[in-house]
TORBA-450010 format. One record per residue: residue in three letters; x, y, z of N, C-alpha, C in turn. Coordinates in steps of 0.2 Angstrom, whole numbers, padded with zeros to 4 digits, always signed. Each point is the difference from the previous one (the first is absolute). Layout:
% TORBA-450010
AlaXYZXYZXYZ;...
***
This chain:
% TORBA-450010
Met+0695+0445+0559-0004+0001-0006+0005-0001-0006;Ser-0002-0004-0005+0005-0001-0006-0002+0004-0005;Val+0004+0003-0004-0001+0004-0006+0004-0002-0006;Ser-0002+0001-0006+0004-0001-0006+0005+0005-0001;Ala+0004-0001-0005+0005+0005-0002-0003+0006-0003;Thr-0006+0000-0002-0003+0006-0003-0005+0003+0004;Thr-0002-0003+0005-0006+0003+0004+0002+0000+0008;Ala-0001+0005+0003+0001+0000+0007-0005+0005+0004;Val-0001-0001+0006-0004+0005+0004+0003+0003+0006;Val+0000+0006+0001+0002+0004+0005-0006+0001+0005;Thr+0001-0002+0006-0006+0001+0005+0001+0007+0004;Ala-0005+0004+0000+0000+0006+0004-0005+0000+0005;Arg+0000+0005+0004-0005+0000+0006-0007+0002-0002;Asn-0001+0005-0005-0006+0003-0001-0002-0001-0007;Gly-0007+0002-0002-0002+0001-0006-0001-0006-0004;Gly-0002+0001-0007-0001-0006-0004+0006-0002-0004;Arg-0001-0004-0005+0006-0003-0003+0001+0003-0007;Val+0006+0002-0002+0002+0003-0006+0004-0005-0004;Leu-0002-0001-0006+0005-0005-0004+0004+0005-0005;Val+0006-0001+0000+0005+0004-0004+0003-0005-0005;Val-0001+0002-0006+0003-0005-0006+0005+0004-0004;Asp+0006-0002+0001+0006+0004-0004+0006-0005-0001;Asp+0003+0000-0005+0005-0005-0002+0007+0002+0004;Ser+0000+0006+0002+0006+0003+0004+0000-0002+0007;Ala+0004-0004+0003+0000-0002+0007+0001+0007+0004;Val+0004+0004-0002+0002+0007+0003-0007+0004+0001;Ile-0004+0000-0005-0006+0004+0000-0005-0004+0005;Arg+0000-0006-0001-0005-0004+0005+0002+0001+0007;Gln+0006+0000+0001+0002+0001+0007-0001+0007+0002;Ala+0001+0005-0004-0001+0007+0002-0007+0002+0001;Ile-0005-0003-0004-0007+0001+0001-0002-0003+0006;Ser+0002-0006+0001-0002-0004+0007+0002+0004+0006;Lys+0006+0003+0000+0003+0004+0005-0004+0006+0001;Met-0003+0003-0005-0004+0006+0000-0007-0001+0003;Leu-0002-0006-0001-0007-0001+0001-0002-0005+0006;Lys+0006-0004+0002-0001-0005+0005-0003+0003+0007;Val+0002+0006+0002-0003+0003+0006-0007+0000+0000;Asp-0004+0001-0005-0007+0000+0000-0004-0006-0003;Phe+0004-0004-0004-0003-0005-0004+0004-0007+0001;Asp-0004-0005-0002+0003-0007-0002+0002+0001-0007;Val+0006-0002-0002+0003+0001-0007+0002-0006-0003;Ala-0004-0002-0005+0002-0006-0004+0004+0002-0006;Val+0005-0004-0002+0004+0003-0006+0000-0006-0005;Ala+0001+0002-0006+0001-0005-0006+0004+0003-0005;Ala+0004-0005-0004+0005+0003-0004-0002+0001-0007;Asp-0006-0002-0002-0003+0001-0007-0008-0001+0000;Gly-0003+0001-0005-0007+0000+0000-0003-0007+0001;Glu+0003-0005-0002-0002-0007+0001+0000-0002+0007;Ala+0005+0002+0003+0001-0001+0008-0005+0004+0003;Gly-0001+0006-0002-0005+0005+0003-0007-0003+0000;Trp-0002-0003-0006-0006-0003-0001-0001-0006+0005;Glu+0005-0004+0000-0001-0006+0005-0001+0003+0007;Thr+0003+0005+0002-0001+0003+0007-0007+0002+0001;Leu-0002+0004-0005-0007+0002+0000-0005-0005+0001;Leu+0001-0006-0003-0005-0006+0000+0000-0003+0007;Gln+0006+0001+0003+0001-0004+0007-0001+0005+0006;Ala+0000+0007-0001+0000+0004+0005-0006+0005+0000;Pro-0006-0003+0003-0006+0004+0000+0000+0007+0003;Asp+0005+0001+0004+0000+0007+0004+0004+0005-0003;Val+0002-0001-0007+0004+0006-0003-0005+0005-0002;Gly+0001+0006+0003-0004+0006-0001+0002+0005-0005;Val+0007+0000-0002+0002+0005-0005+0006-0004-0004;Leu+0000+0001-0006+0005-0003-0004+0005+0005-0003;Ile+0006+0000+0001+0005+0004-0003+0005-0004-0005;Thr+0000+0003-0006+0004-0004-0005+0004+0004-0005;Asp+0006-0003-0002+0004+0003-0005-0003-0002-0007;Ile+0003+0003-0005-0002-0001-0007+0005-0005-0003;Glu+0006+0002-0001+0005-0004-0003+0002-0006+0004;Met-0003-0006-0001+0002-0006+0004+0000-0006-0005;Pro+0004-0006+0002+0000-0006-0004-0006-0004+0001;Arg-0001-0005-0004-0005-0005+0000-0007+0004-0002;Leu-0002+0004+0005-0007+0004-0001+0001+0007+0002;Asp+0000+0005-0005+0002+0006+0002-0006+0004+0003;Gly+0001+0006+0002-0005+0004+0004-0007+0001-0004;Tyr+0001+0001-0006-0006+0001-0004-0005-0006+0000;Ala+0004-0006-0002-0004-0006+0000-0003-0002+0007;Phe+0004+0001+0005-0002-0001+0007-0006+0004+0002;Ile+0000+0006-0002-0006+0004+0002-0006-0002-0004;Cys+0001-0001-0006-0006-0003-0004-0003-0006+0002;Arg+0005-0005+0003-0002-0006+0002-0004+0001+0007;Val+0002+0005+0004-0004+0001+0006-0006+0003-0001;Arg-0001+0005-0005-0006+0003-0001-0005-0005-0004;Ala+0002-0005-0003-0004-0005-0003-0002-0006+0004;Ser+0003+0000+0007-0002-0006+0004-0007+0000+0001;Asp-0002-0007+0001-0007-0001+0002-0001+0001+0007;Asp+0005+0001+0004-0001+0001+0007+0000+0007+0002;Ala-0006+0003+0002+0000+0007+0001+0005+0003+0005;Arg+0002-0004+0005+0005+0002+0005+0006+0002-0004;Ile+0002-0004-0005+0006+0001-0004-0001+0006-0005;Arg-0005-0001-0003-0002+0005-0006+0000+0007+0002;Glu-0003+0001+0006-0001+0007+0003+0006+0003+0004;Leu+0005-0004+0000+0006+0003+0004+0002+0007-0002;Pro+0002+0005+0004+0004+0006-0002+0007-0002-0003;Ile+0002+0002-0005+0006-0002-0003+0004+0007-0001;Ile+0006+0000+0004+0005+0006-0001+0006-0003-0004;Val+0001+0004-0006+0005-0002-0004+0007+0004+0002;Ile+0005-0003+0001+0007+0003+0001+0005-0002-0005;Thr+0002+0005-0003+0005-0001-0006+0005+0006+0000;Gly+0005-0002-0004+0005+0006-0001-0002+0004-0006;Ala-0004-0002-0004-0002+0003-0006-0005+0006+0002;Asp+0002+0006-0003-0004+0006+0001-0003+0003-0006;Asp-0002-0004-0005-0003+0002-0006-0007-0001+0000;Asp-0004+0004-0004-0007+0000+0000-0003-0007-0003;Glu+0004-0003-0005-0002-0006-0003-0001-0006+0005;Thr+0006+0000+0005+0000-0005+0005-0006+0001+0004;Lys-0001+0006+0003-0006+0001+0004-0007-0001-0003;Thr+0000+0002-0006-0007-0001-0004-0001-0008-0001;Arg+0005-0003-0001-0001-0008-0001-0002-0003+0007;Ala+0004+0002+0005-0001-0003+0006-0008+0002+0003;Phe-0002+0006-0001-0007+0002+0002-0005-0004-0004;Ala+0002-0001-0007-0005-0003-0004-0001-0008+0002;Cys+0006-0003+0002-0001-0007+0003-0004+0000+0006;Gly+0000+0005+0004-0004+0000+0006+0003+0002+0006;Ala+0006+0004-0001+0004+0002+0006-0004+0005+0004;Thr+0000+0001+0006-0003+0005+0004+0003+0006+0001;Asp+0007-0001+0001+0004+0006+0002+0007-0001-0003;Phe+0005+0005+0000+0006-0001-0003+0005+0004+0004;Ile+0006-0003+0002+0005+0003+0003+0007-0001-0004;Thr+0004+0005-0001+0006-0001-0004+0006+0000+0005;Lys+0004-0005-0002+0007+0000+0004+0004+0006-0002;Pro+0004+0002+0005+0002-0003+0007-0006+0001+0004;Leu-0001-0004+0005-0006+0000+0004+0001+0005+0006;Asn-0006+0003+0001-0001+0005+0005-0004-0003+0006;Leu+0003-0001+0006-0002-0004+0005-0007+0003+0002;Ala-0001+0007+0001-0006+0003+0002-0006-0002-0005;Gln+0002+0001-0006-0005-0001-0006-0002-0007+0000;Leu+0004-0005+0001-0001-0007-0001-0005-0002+0006;Gln+0002+0003+0006-0004-0002+0006-0007+0003+0000;Ala+0000+0006-0002-0007+0004-0001-0004-0004-0005;Cys+0003-0001-0006-0004-0003-0005-0003-0007+0002;Thr+0004-0004+0003-0001-0007+0003-0006+0000+0005;Gln+0001+0005+0005-0005+0001+0005-0006+0002-0003;Ala-0001+0004-0005-0006+0003-0002-0004-0006-0004;Tyr+0004-0004-0004-0004-0006-0003-0001-0005+0005;Met+0004-0002+0004-0002-0005+0005-0005+0002+0005;Arg-0001+0006+0001-0005+0003+0005-0007+0000-0004;Phe+0000+0002-0006-0007+0002-0003-0002-0004-0006;Glu+0004-0005-0002-0002-0004-0006-0001-0007+0001;Gln+0003-0003+0006-0002-0007+0002-0007-0001+0003;Pro-0003-0005-0001-0007-0001+0002+0000+0000+0008;Val-0005+0003+0003-0001+0001+0007-0003-0006+0003;Pro+0004-0003+0005-0003-0006+0003-0007+0001+0003;Glu-0004-0006+0000-0007+0001+0002+0000+0003+0007;Glu+0004-0002+0005-0001+0003+0006+0003+0007+0001;Ala+0003+0003-0006+0003+0007+0001-0005+0005-0003;Ser-0006-0002-0001-0005+0005-0002-0004+0002+0005;Pro+0001+0006+0003-0003+0002+0006-0007+0004-0001;Tyr-0002+0001-0006-0005+0005-0002-0007-0004+0001;Glu-0004+0004+0004-0006-0003+0002-0005-0001-0006;Gly-0003-0006-0001-0004-0001-0005+0003-0002-0007;Leu+0006+0000+0000+0004-0003-0006+0002-0007+0001;Leu-0001-0004-0005+0002-0007+0000+0008-0001-0001;Gly+0002-0005+0002+0007-0002-0002+0000-0003-0007;Arg+0006-0001-0003+0001-0002-0007-0004-0007-0001;Asp+0001-0005+0004-0003-0006-0001-0007+0000+0000;Ala-0003+0003+0005-0007+0001+0001-0003+0004-0006;Phe+0003+0005-0002-0002+0004-0006-0001-0005-0006;His+0006-0004-0001+0000-0004-0006-0006-0005+0001;Glu-0001-0003+0005-0005-0005+0001-0007+0003-0001;Arg-0001+0006+0002-0006+0004-0001-0001+0001-0007;Gly+0005+0002-0004-0001+0001-0007-0002-0007-0004;Glu+0004-0005+0002-0002-0007-0003-0007-0001+0001;Ala-0003+0001+0007-0007-0002+0001-0004+0004-0004;Leu+0001+0007-0001-0004+0004-0004+0000-0002-0007;Leu+0006-0002-0003+0000-0002-0007-0004-0006-0001;Arg+0000-0005+0005-0004-0006-0001-0007+0001-0001;Glu-0003+0006+0003-0007+0001+0000-0001+0006-0006;Ala+0005+0002-0003-0001+0005-0005-0004-0002-0006;Ser-0003+0005-0003-0004-0002-0006+0000+0007-0005;Ala-0003-0001-0005+0000+0006-0005-0004+0006+0004;Gln-0005-0002+0004-0004+0005+0003+0003+0002+0007;Arg+0005-0004+0003+0003+0002+0006+0007-0001-0001;Pro+0004+0004-0004+0007+0000-0001+0004+0002+0007;Val+0006-0002+0000+0005+0002+0005+0005+0005-0002;Thr+0001+0005+0003+0005+0005-0002+0005+0001+0005;Leu+0006+0001-0002+0006+0001+0004+0003+0007-0001;Leu+0001+0004+0005+0004+0006+0000+0007-0001+0003;Leu+0006+0001-0003+0006+0001+0003+0002+0007+0000;Ala+0001+0002+0006+0002+0007+0002+0007+0001+0003;Ala+0004+0004-0003+0007+0001+0002+0002+0007+0001;Leu+0003+0002+0006+0003+0007+0001+0005+0001-0005;Asp-0001+0006-0003+0005+0003-0005+0006+0002+0003;Arg+0006+0000-0003+0006+0003+0002+0002-0003+0007;Val+0000-0006+0001+0001-0003+0006+0008+0001+0002;Arg+0004-0001-0004+0007+0000+0001+0002+0008+0003;Ile-0003+0005-0004+0002+0007+0002-0003+0001+0007;Leu-0006-0002+0001-0003+0001+0007+0004-0004+0005;Tyr+0002-0006-0001+0003-0004+0005+0007+0004+0002;Arg+0003+0002-0005+0007+0004+0001-0001+0006+0004;Glu-0006+0003-0001-0002+0006+0003-0002-0001+0008;Tyr-0004-0005+0001-0003-0001+0006+0003-0005+0005;Gly+0004-0005-0003+0003-0005+0004-0006-0006+0002;Asp+0003-0005+0003-0004-0006+0002-0006+0002+0004;Glu+0000+0003+0006-0005+0001+0004-0006+0005-0003;Gln+0002+0005-0002-0004+0005-0003-0004-0003-0006;Met+0004-0004-0004-0003-0003-0006-0005-0005+0001;Glu+0001-0003+0006-0006-0005+0002-0006+0004+0001;Ala+0001+0006+0003-0006+0004+0002-0003+0003-0007;Val+0004+0001-0005-0002+0002-0006-0004-0005-0004;Val+0002-0006+0000-0004-0006-0003-0006-0001+0004;Gly+0000+0001+0007-0006-0001+0004-0005+0005-0002;His+0002+0006-0002-0004+0005-0002-0004-0002-0007;Val+0004-0003-0004-0002-0002-0007-0006-0005+0002;Ala+0001-0005+0004-0005-0005+0002-0006+0003+0003;Thr+0001+0005+0004-0006+0004+0003-0004+0003-0006;Val+0003+0003-0004-0004+0004-0006-0003-0005-0004;Leu+0003-0006-0002-0003-0005-0004-0006-0003+0003;Arg+0001-0001+0007-0006-0004+0003-0006+0005+0001;Asp+0002+0006+0002-0006+0005+0000-0003+0002-0006;Glu+0003+0000-0006-0003+0002-0006-0003-0006-0003;Ala+0002-0006+0001-0003-0006-0003-0006-0002+0003;Gly+0000+0001+0007-0007-0001+0004-0003-0007-0002;Ala-0006+0000+0000-0004-0006-0001+0000-0003-0007;Asp+0004+0004-0005+0000-0002-0007+0004-0007-0001;Val+0005-0001+0005+0004-0006-0001-0002-0006+0005;Thr+0003-0006-0003-0001-0006+0004+0005-0001+0004;Ala+0006+0001-0002+0006-0001+0004+0006+0004-0002;Met+0004+0002+0005+0006+0004-0001+0006-0003+0004;Ala+0006+0001-0003+0006-0003+0003+0006+0005-0002;Arg+0005+0000+0005+0007+0002-0002+0004-0005-0003;Leu+0002+0000-0006+0003-0005-0004+0008+0000+0001;Gly+0002+0006+0000+0007+0002+0000+0001+0006+0004;Gly+0007+0002+0000+0001+0006+0004-0005+0006+0000;Ala-0001+0002-0007-0004+0006-0001-0005-0002-0006;Glu-0002-0006+0000-0005-0003-0005-0006-0003+0004;Phe-0006+0002-0003-0006-0003+0003-0004-0003-0005;Gly-0004-0005+0002-0005-0003-0005-0007+0001+0003;Ile-0005+0001-0005-0007+0001+0002-0004-0005-0004;Leu-0004-0005+0003-0004-0004-0004-0007+0003+0000;Met-0004-0001-0006-0007+0002+0000-0004-0005-0003;Gly-0004-0004+0004-0004-0005-0003-0006+0003-0003;Gly-0002-0004-0005-0007+0002-0003+0001+0007-0003;Thr+0006+0002-0002+0001+0007-0003+0003+0000-0007;Ser-0002+0004-0004+0003+0000-0007+0006+0004+0000;Lys+0004-0001-0005+0006+0004-0001-0001+0008+0000;Gly-0005+0001-0004-0002+0008+0000-0001+0003+0007;Arg-0004-0004+0004-0001+0003+0007+0007+0000+0004;Gly+0004-0005-0002+0007+0000+0004+0004+0006-0002;Leu+0000+0002-0007+0003+0005-0002-0002+0007+0003;Val-0007+0000+0001-0002+0006+0003+0002+0001+0008;Leu+0001-0006+0003+0002+0000+0007+0008+0002-0001;Ala+0003-0003-0004+0007+0001-0001+0002+0008-0001;Gln-0004+0003-0004+0001+0007-0001-0002+0004+0007;Arg-0005-0002+0003-0001+0003+0006+0005-0001+0005;Leu+0004-0005+0001+0005-0001+0004+0006+0004-0002;Val+0001+0000-0006+0006+0005-0003-0001+0007+0002;Gly-0006+0002-0001-0002+0007+0001+0000+0002+0008;Ala-0001-0005+0004-0001+0001+0007+0006+0003+0003;Phe+0006-0002-0002+0006+0002+0003+0002+0008-0001;Ala-0003+0003-0005+0001+0007+0000-0003+0004+0005;His-0005-0003+0004-0003+0003+0005+0001-0003+0007;Arg+0005-0004+0000+0002-0004+0007+0008+0000+0001;Pro+0002+0006+0001+0008+0001+0001+0002-0004+0006;Ile+0007-0002+0000+0003-0003+0006+0001+0005+0005;His+0004-0003+0006+0001+0004+0006+0004+0007-0002;Asp+0004+0000-0005+0004+0007-0001-0003+0004-0005;Gly-0007-0002-0002-0003+0004-0005+0001-0002-0007;Lys+0004-0004-0002+0001-0002-0006-0005-0005-0003;Thr-0002+0000-0006-0004-0005-0003+0003-0005-0003;Leu-0003-0006+0000+0003-0006-0003-0004-0001-0007;Ser+0002-0005-0004-0003-0002-0005+0000-0008-0001;Ile-0005-0003-0003+0001-0007-0001-0002-0002-0007;Ser+0002-0006-0002-0002-0003-0007-0004-0006+0001;Val-0005-0001-0004-0004-0006+0001-0001-0004-0007;Gly+0000-0007+0001-0001-0004-0006-0006-0004+0002;Val-0004-0001-0006-0007-0003+0001-0001-0006-0004;Gly-0001-0006+0002-0002-0006-0004-0006-0003+0002;Ser-0003-0003-0004-0007-0003+0001-0001-0007-0003;Ser-0004-0004+0004-0001-0007-0003-0004+0001-0007;Glu-0003+0005-0001-0003+0001-0006+0004+0000-0006;Glu+0007+0001+0001+0005-0001-0005+0003-0007-0001;Gly-0003-0005+0003+0003-0006+0000+0004-0003+0005;Ala+0002+0004+0005+0004-0003+0005-0003-0006+0004;Ala+0004-0005-0001-0003-0007+0003+0001-0001+0007;Gly+0005+0003+0003+0002-0001+0007+0002+0006+0003;Cys+0002+0000+0006+0002+0006+0004+0007+0002-0002;Glu+0004-0004-0002+0007+0002-0002-0001+0003-0007;Ala-0004-0002-0005-0001+0003-0006-0003+0007+0001;Leu-0004+0000+0004-0003+0007+0001+0005+0005+0003;Arg+0004-0003+0005+0005+0005+0002+0005+0002-0005;Gln+0002-0005-0004+0005+0002-0006-0003+0005-0004;Met-0007+0000-0002-0003+0004-0004+0000+0007+0003;Ala-0002+0001+0007+0000+0006+0003+0007+0003+0001;Glu+0005-0004+0001+0007+0002+0000+0002+0003-0006;Glu-0001-0003-0006+0002+0003-0006-0003+0007-0001;Arg-0007+0001+0002-0003+0006-0001+0003+0005+0005;Leu+0002-0002+0006+0004+0004+0005+0006+0003-0003;Lys+0004-0005-0003+0006+0002-0003-0001+0005-0005;Arg-0005+0000-0004-0002+0004-0005-0001+0007+0003;Ala-0004+0000+0005-0001+0007+0003+0006+0003+0003;Val+0004-0004+0003+0007+0003+0002+0004+0002-0005;Ala+0000-0004-0006+0005+0002-0006-0003+0007-0003;Leu-0006+0002+0001-0002+0006-0003+0000+0006+0005;Gly+0004-0001+0006+0001+0005+0004-0003+0000+0007;Gly-0004-0006+0001-0004+0000+0006-0006+0004+0001;Asn-0003+0000+0006-0005+0004+0002-0006-0001-0005;Arg-0002-0006-0001-0005-0002-0005-0002-0007+0001;Ala-0006-0002-0003-0002-0007+0000+0000-0003-0007;Ser+0001-0006-0001+0000-0003-0007-0003-0006+0000;Gly-0005-0001-0005-0003-0007-0001+0003-0003-0006;Ser+0006+0002-0002+0002-0003-0007+0008+0000+0001;Ala+0003-0006-0002+0007+0000+0000+0003+0002-0007;Leu+0006+0001-0001+0003+0002-0006-0002-0005-0006;Ser-0001-0007+0002-0001-0005-0005-0008+0000-0002;Asp-0004+0003+0005-0007+0000-0001-0002+0006-0005;Thr+0004+0005+0000-0003+0007-0003-0001-0001-0008;Leu-0004+0004-0003-0001+0000-0007+0006+0002-0004;Gly+0001-0003-0005+0006+0003-0004-0001+0007-0003;Gly+0005+0004+0000+0000+0007-0002-0002+0005+0005;Ala-0002-0002+0006-0001+0005+0005+0006+0001+0004;Glu+0002+0006+0000+0007+0001+0004-0002+0001+0007;Glu-0005+0003+0002-0001+0002+0007-0008-0002+0001;Leu-0001-0001+0007-0007-0002+0002-0003+0004+0005;Val-0006+0000+0001-0003+0003+0006+0000-0005+0006;Leu+0004+0002+0005+0001-0004+0006-0002+0004+0006;Asp-0004-0002+0004-0003+0003+0006-0003+0006-0001;Gly-0003+0001-0006-0004+0006-0002+0005+0006-0002;Ile+0006-0001+0000+0005+0005-0002+0001-0001-0008;Ile-0002+0005-0004+0000-0001-0007+0007+0002-0003;Val+0003-0004-0005+0006+0002-0003-0001-0001-0007;Pro+0005+0003-0004-0001+0000-0008-0001-0006-0003;Gly-0005-0001-0004+0000-0006-0004+0003+0000-0007;Pro+0000-0005-0004+0003+0001-0006-0003+0005-0005;Pro+0004+0003-0005-0003+0004-0005-0005-0003-0004;Ala-0006+0003-0002-0005-0003-0004+0003+0000-0007;Glu-0003-0004-0005+0003+0000-0007-0001+0007-0003;Ser-0005+0004+0002-0001+0006-0003+0005+0006+0003;Gly+0004-0003+0004+0005+0005+0003-0002+0003+0007;Gly-0006-0001+0002-0002+0002+0006+0002-0004+0006;Asp-0003+0001+0006+0001-0004+0006-0005-0005+0000;Ala+0001-0006+0000-0005-0005+0000-0003-0001+0007;Gly+0004+0003+0005-0003+0000+0007+0003-0006+0004;Pro-0001-0001+0006+0003-0005+0004-0004-0007-0001;Glu+0004-0005+0001-0003-0007+0001-0003+0000+0007;Val-0006-0004+0001-0003+0000+0007+0000-0007+0003;Leu+0003+0000+0006+0000-0007+0003-0006-0001+0004;Phe-0004+0005+0002-0006-0002+0004-0006-0002-0005;Glu-0004-0004+0003-0006-0002-0004-0005+0007+0001;Pro-0003+0002-0006-0003+0006+0000-0005+0001+0005;Glu-0004-0005+0002-0005+0001+0005+0003+0002+0007;Phe+0006-0002+0001+0003+0002+0007+0006+0005-0001;Met+0000+0003-0005+0005+0005-0001-0001+0006+0005;Pro+0005+0001+0004-0001+0006+0005+0003+0006-0003;Glu-0002+0006+0003+0002+0006-0002+0008+0000+0001;Pro+0004+0003-0005+0007+0001+0001+0002+0004+0006;Val+0005-0002+0004+0002+0004+0005+0007+0002-0002;Val+0001+0006-0001+0007+0002-0003+0003+0006+0004;Pro+0006-0001+0003+0003+0006+0004+0001+0006-0004;Pro-0002+0006+0002+0001+0006-0004+0007+0001-0003;Ala+0005-0002+0004+0007+0001-0001+0002-0004-0007;Phe-0004-0005-0002+0002-0004-0006-0005+0002-0006;Ser-0003+0006+0000-0003+0002-0006+0004+0004-0005;Val+0000-0002-0006+0004+0004-0005-0003+0007-0001;Pro+0003+0005+0001-0003+0007-0001-0002+0001-0007;Gly-0004+0005-0001-0002+0002-0007-0007-0002-0002;Pro-0003+0002-0005-0007-0001-0002-0001-0008-0001;Ala+0005-0004-0002-0002-0007-0001+0002-0004+0006;Thr-0001+0003+0006+0002-0003+0006-0004-0007+0001;Arg+0004-0005+0002-0003-0006+0001+0004-0004+0006;Pro-0003-0004+0004+0004-0003+0005+0006-0005-0003;Val+0005+0000+0004+0006-0004-0003+0002-0005+0006;Ala+0004-0005-0002+0002-0005+0005+0006+0003+0005;Met+0000-0004+0006+0006+0001+0004+0006-0001-0004;Met+0006+0003+0002+0006-0001-0003+0006-0002+0005;Gly+0003-0005-0001+0006-0002+0004+0006+0001-0004;Leu+0006-0001+0004+0006+0001-0003+0002-0005-0006;Asp-0002-0006+0001+0001-0005-0005-0003+0001-0006;Arg-0007+0002+0001-0004+0002-0006+0003+0006-0004;Ala+0002+0005+0004+0003+0006-0003+0006-0001-0004;Val+0005-0005+0003+0006-0002-0004-0002-0003-0007;Cys-0005-0004+0000-0003-0003-0006-0002+0006-0005;Tyr-0004+0005+0003-0002+0005-0005+0006+0004-0003;Leu+0005+0001+0004+0006+0004-0002+0003-0004-0006;Arg+0001-0007+0001+0003-0004-0004-0003+0000-0007;Asp-0007+0000+0000-0004+0000-0006-0001+0007-0003;Gly+0004+0005+0003-0001+0007-0003-0006+0003+0002;Arg-0003-0002+0005-0007+0003+0002+0001+0005+0006;Gly+0006+0003+0001+0001+0004+0006-0005+0006+0001;Ala-0002+0003-0006-0005+0005+0001-0006-0002+0004;Glu-0002-0006+0000-0006-0002+0003+0001-0001+0008;Leu+0006+0001+0002+0001+0000+0007-0001+0006+0004;Glu-0001+0006-0004-0001+0006+0003-0005+0001+0006;Pro-0006-0003-0001-0004+0000+0006+0002-0003+0006;Phe+0005-0005-0001+0002-0004+0006+0007+0002+0003;Leu+0003+0006-0002+0007+0001+0002+0000+0001+0007;Asp-0005+0004+0004+0001+0001+0007+0000-0007+0003;Leu-0005-0004-0002+0000-0007+0003+0006-0004+0000;Leu+0003+0000-0007+0006-0004-0001+0006+0003+0004;Thr+0000+0007+0000+0005+0003+0004+0000-0002+0007;Ser-0006+0000+0003+0000-0002+0007+0002-0007+0001;Glu-0001-0005-0004+0002-0007+0000+0008+0000-0001;Val+0002+0004-0004+0008+0000-0001+0003+0003+0006;Val-0003+0004+0004+0003+0003+0006+0000-0006+0005;Val-0005-0004+0001+0000-0006+0004+0006-0004-0001;Leu+0001-0002-0007+0005-0004-0002+0007+0003+0002;Leu+0001+0006-0002+0006+0004+0001+0002+0000+0008;Glu-0005+0001+0004+0001+0000+0007+0003-0006+0003;Phe-0003-0006-0003+0002-0006+0002+0007-0002-0002;Leu+0002+0002-0007+0007-0001-0002+0005+0004+0003;Asn-0002+0006+0002+0004+0005+0003+0002-0003+0007;Ala-0005-0002+0004+0001-0003+0007+0004-0006+0000;Arg-0001-0004-0006+0004-0007+0000+0007+0001-0002;Arg+0001+0004-0005+0006+0001-0004+0004+0006+0001;Gly-0003+0005+0004+0004+0006+0002+0002+0004-0007;Leu-0005+0001-0004+0002+0003-0007+0000+0008+0000;Gly-0001+0003+0006+0000+0007+0000-0006+0003-0004;Leu-0006-0002+0000-0005+0002-0004-0005+0005+0003;Asn+0002+0002+0006-0005+0004+0004-0002+0007-0004;Pro+0005+0003-0003-0002+0006-0004-0005-0001-0005;Val+0001-0006-0004-0004-0002-0005-0007-0002+0002;Ile+0000-0004+0006-0007-0002+0003-0004+0006+0002;Ala+0004+0005+0003-0003+0006+0003-0003+0004-0006;Ala+0003+0001-0006-0002+0003-0005-0006-0003-0003;Leu+0000-0007-0001-0006-0003-0003-0006+0001+0005;Arg+0001-0001+0006-0006+0001+0005-0003+0007-0001;Gln+0004+0005-0001-0003+0007-0001-0003+0001-0006;Ser+0001-0005-0005-0003+0001-0007-0007-0003+0000;Val-0002-0004+0005-0007-0003-0001-0004+0002+0006;Pro-0007+0000-0001-0004+0002+0005+0000-0004+0006;Ala-0003+0002+0006+0001-0004+0006-0004-0006-0001;Asp-0006+0000-0004-0003-0006-0001-0001-0001-0008;Pro+0005-0004-0003+0000-0001-0007-0005-0005-0002;Gly-0004-0003+0005-0005-0005-0002+0002-0007+0001;Val+0005-0001+0004+0003-0007+0001-0005-0003+0005;
***
């Protein structure tokens, strides 16, 4: 096999292919050595060479890139990947590896579309675990790898969607739901390969049971992502089903008694989606919106679709604060559901603000909590402190195990400070 001076491939025995893009030959060699036991590793010396490799290597499942590189740096490389017309390239997990440890670099990398961030010097266990997690659960599942009874493979699901859209009309629209398991990386690191597959199987079972006869077709589209097609169904009824699916997991725990949560994005041909790919992109944007707001919700609107001035929205029936009215009062929430199909809100008791003006509030994740703190809105986090502390404990346990930081007393103290069931 002939290779150029800037691109090479290391063949391994197992796993998918990882593309490593770094202008340092030492770093490329070090990462290849760390990963070659589990994966085929392709390497490139800059963003341009990495791009050419992506175009020629259809089996790349994870991209690892440096930031500071000649010709095409990491930021521009990530942006080019995310702007690709090829969904295989556009949706690749991207792990950024750099010597920079400042917030500005991280913020810019994530803004360009990075999936995760690892700082040099490299930690073998961290790099392997991170790559395994993304290779296992973010690459598309081959058609023959879908063992779930009644679920279509990706290709058959796409064909069914195109057929439904050809017959769609204003009276018989087609609606697509994309449902994804929340906090996949945390769950994967907790349960590992074999148990995690059982967890995803549980998700499939709950979705299939709850959807019932309301759906036309259902498929597992990725590791922990599912698609549901509804022929002759409006977006409003699709949102009702989406809420039902989200709420179902509170009553269907997994084998160890823990409850899972999902996020759902809803798109419809009523909104002008001309083909299956356009409908998928529409639902995917709404799914990202639901995840960005903390998960455990359904969204029928992406950030670009929302009305100006509305800071928060009603998603899956969980109400969050809307913008202040001109009179100084609360104008109330924006509503994503069509009124005739608006379901009753389902709000976990643990997330109600105490006091006479009690009203349901949204789920809160660590990313969103940090944004609140940076905006000087820390007081608004008070109802979520137990939930946030429980998530911090999970993160600290992982860091402590990987890096030996001696955090056991801190973790124990945090565990004692929260209830046994903080509402996660």
